[in-house]
N, C-alpha and C positions, 0 to 999 in steps of 0.2 A: 646716347647718340642714336639717331635714326634718320631716315630720309623722308622727304615728302612723298616719294613713290610708295613707301611702306604705308604711310598714313592713307594715301589714296586707296591702296589695296584693302586696308582694314575697313574704311568707310564703304567701299564697294561691296565687300563680302557681307557686311552686317546690315546693309541697307534693305535687304529683302525681308527683314523681320517686322516691318510696319512702321508707321509714323512715330509712335512712342519711342521705339528703340532707335530710330534714326536720330531723334532729338538727343537721346542719351549718349549715343556714340559721337555725335557732333559736339556735344558739350565736353565729352572726354577729350577729344582731339584738341578742342580749343584750350582746355586746361593744360594739355601737354605743351602747346605753343606758348603758353604764358609761364611755364616752369623754367626758371633761370638755371636749373641744374641739368636741363636737357638741351642738347644741340640737335637741331633739325636741319639737315643738309638740304638746301633747295634743289628741286629737280631742274636741271639745266639741259640744254641741248648737248653739251659735252658729256654729261652723265649718260644721257640717252645713247649717244654714239658709242661710248665706251662699253655700256651694257650690251648694246646690239652686237658689237664686235665679239664679246665673250659668248653671247647667245649663239652667234654664227659659228664660232670655233668649237662649240660643244654639241654637235648634232646628235650625238649618242646619248645625251643627258636629257632629263625632263625639267631642267631649270626654267623657272619663270623669268620673264624679262625683269620683273621687280627684283628677284633674287640676284640676277646677274648684275644689275645696277648696284645693289647693296654690297655684293662681293667686291666689286671694283672700288667702291668708296671705302670699304674696310681695308683693302690692300693699300690704298693711297694714304690712309690715316694710320697704318700700322696696327690695326685692330685685329686681334687673333681670337678673342673669346666673343661669341655671339649669343645673345639671348633669344634662342630659337630651339625648336625640337626638330627642325628640318635637317635631315641627314645629308641633303645636297651640299650643305655648307661643310660637313665633314669631308666629303669627297674632294673638296677644294682646299683641304688642309686647315680649316678653322675648327676650333673647339666649340661644340654646342653646349649650352648651359642648361637646357631643359630636356626632359625625356617625355616621350609620348605615353599617355595612359591608354591602355587597351581595355 
């Protein structure tokens, strides 16, 4: 399960590596969209508003808006384990499944 907001963030961050890589990452995301095992939550106005509410309630945190929207969706769906190395999710009570390599 992921969100369109996460896919937008992936495409945006990786787009700076040139035309070839842009095609590769676009094909990857297209493949994800075609995978019946994956649910991609559409980005809606309601998701944006809920994420913004969380973003606003956490001025002491460095959570991105995408992270806030993702956390809201996870809570709504009862998801507790998140495939990320982002410790911001731990601060909100989620179990992160990846570790950062240093």
